[in-house]
C-alpha positions, 0 to 999 in steps of 0.5 A: 320620158322615163327610161322604162320606155327604152331598152337598157342594153348592157351587152358588150357587143352593143356598147362597144364597136371597133376594138384593137385587133389584140383585144378582139378575142377578149371582147368577143368572148364576153357577153357582158363587159364586167366579165372582161375585168378579171382578165385585163391584168393577165392579158396586158402582161401577155401582150407586153411580154410578146409585143404588139406590131407597131408598138415599142417598149417605153420601159419594162412592162409598158408598150407605146404606139407611135407618137405617144407624148408622156409628160415627165411629171406623170407616173406609169406603173406596169403593165400598161399599153398606150396606143399611138397618138396618145397624150399623157399629161402632167399629174396623170397616174396610171396604176397598172393593168391598163389598156389605152387606145389610140388618140386618147387624152389622159389628163391632169390628176387623172387616175387609171387602174385595171381598165380599158379605154378604146380609141379617142377617149378623153379623161382630161381633168381630175378623173378616176377610172377604175375597173371600168371600160370606156368606149370609142370617143367617150368623154368624161368631163372634169371631176367625173368619178367611176366609183368601183367599190360599194360602201359595204364592200359587197359584190356589185350588182348591175341593175338593168332590165334584170339584176345582173350579179357580177360576183366581183367586189370591184366594178366601175362603169361601162361607158358606151361609144360616143357617150359624154358624161358631164362635169362632177358626175359620179357613176356608182359601181356597175353603172352602164351608159349607152352609146352616144348618150349624154349625162348632165353635170353633177349627176349621181347615177346607178343602173343601166341607161339607154343609148341615144338619150340625155340623162338628166337625173338618176331616173329621168332621161329623154331621147336626144332628138326629142330634146332638140 
């Protein structure tokens, strides 16, 4: 079944469910997730300055929840918020303006920049997540890249049921709650993956993909229940 038979939803409220209380206003006031990207930096700085109940100052500009494990060979640049129970593995590089929810895994050679990861997100091996938002329980397989800059450096357009002009030069990917992206895939600037969808390994994507589907190629997907 071609994707045109399914709704390509890319509103913030459809892609993402629960958010930490300190982020709720940021999500609720945005109709589309790319509207959040320019606000992340100032929001994180303000939260680090004012503090969050249950979080402690790990170092200047970095707040951590309870039970966070940070390997000594990782690198964290402020400002950054890391939720309770997260594991920051060797070689991880957090470049600032980052919010990591509870119970997340940030793995070997994974780089994060100006992004939000909600709870239980796994980016465990050789991932790049820049100018992106990953939903609750989202998983990126080894080597998945959220590309955030067009080759011509022009502002990014999100290609859904209509063209959405973001007016932003740097826009990565928006991966809905429970979605899983297979190893070695590239999500080109402005890609949106719907809730609970699965992406085949080694897939290069661009555009908006529905929830609850298996994405086999850029223009080919089926409902998960039909595949089973």
